[in-house]
N, C-alpha and C positions, 0 to 999 in steps of 0.2 A: 376452196383449193381443191383440187383434182386430187384423186386417191391414186396414191402410187402402187404400182404393181409390185408384189411382194420380191420379184427377182431384181427390181431396181433397187431397192434398200440395199446400203451398204454395209456389209459385215463389220467394218469399223464402227459403224454407229451402234448395230445392235449387240455386238460382244462385250462392251462395258456393262448394258444392262444385264445382259446374262449372269455377269459375275457380280454385280450388284444386287441383283434378287437373292441369290445363294448367300453372299456374304451377309445379307441382313438377316439370314437366318442361321448365321453360325457356320455355313460350310466355306469352301475356299475355290479362290481361282483355279489351283491345281485340279481340282475336283471337276470343275467345268471343262477344264481342258481335257482332262481324261476322257469325260463324255463325249466331248467332240471328237476327239481323235478316233474313239471307239467307233463312233457312227461314221464317219468320213474316212479314215484310214490315213490320216495325214499325220506326219511325225510332229515332234514338238516344234521344232526349227519351221517346218510349212506353216504350222498354226501360226507362230508368232509373226510371219512374215506375211500372212494374210489379215491379221488382227492390225498391222500396221500399214497397210496399203489402202487403195480406194475400192477394193476388191467389192462388186456388188453380189447380193446372194445367187444370182443365176450363175456366175462365173464361180464362186465359192463351191457350189454343190456340182458344178460342170467338172471342175478340175479335182474334185476328189479323187484321191487314189484308188478307192473303191467304197461303196456303201456296206456297210456291214451286213452280211446274210440274213442276221438275226433282227434286222431293225422292222422286219415284217412282224415281229413280235409285240413291236409298241402299240399299245391299243389305248384307247380313252379318248376324253374329251378335252379340246383345247379350244378356247373361244367360243365354245358352244358346239363344236362340230366333232365329231369323231374322227379321229386321224387314221382309222382304217378303213374310211369310207371315202377319203378324199382322191380323187380321180387324177388331176393333175399332179406328175411326179414332183416337179420343184415345189410346189405347196406343200405337198405330202412330207418332202424330206425337211422343209423349214419348220413343220407343225412337229414332225419326230423330234427335232433338236428342243422345240420348246416344251414338249412333255417331258422329255428327260431331263431337263433342268427344272422344271416344275417339281417333278418326283425328288429330285435333288434338294430342292428347297424345301420340301414336305418333309425332310428326315430319313427318306427312305435308305436303305443301306447300298453301297455301291453295287454288291452283288445283283441285287434287285433291279437297280436302275439299268444296269449292264447287261441284263437277260442272261445272267449266269447259272 
């Protein structure tokens, strides 16, 4: 089976996995939504539209109202790769989201997750 590019993956497929990951650790869908809104600038209504459409990751991040200016403060390792060293902007944005959700699932406070 051919490996799919990260931009071709449907946000609709990924979103429930992100929610399940944090709910298994006692966190909530609302917290995942807050993290996504913080990172991308989407409103809750826009986020719900995206999660119910066949939008791929490339489109999801390309149409984000604004990437949070503090996103550059997201550091650490996801899938064995340091997120701050990723050169491809789309891959870095996707891994930023992965990192934030990982931190949420690990029990970090929302203030720390959102770099407040």
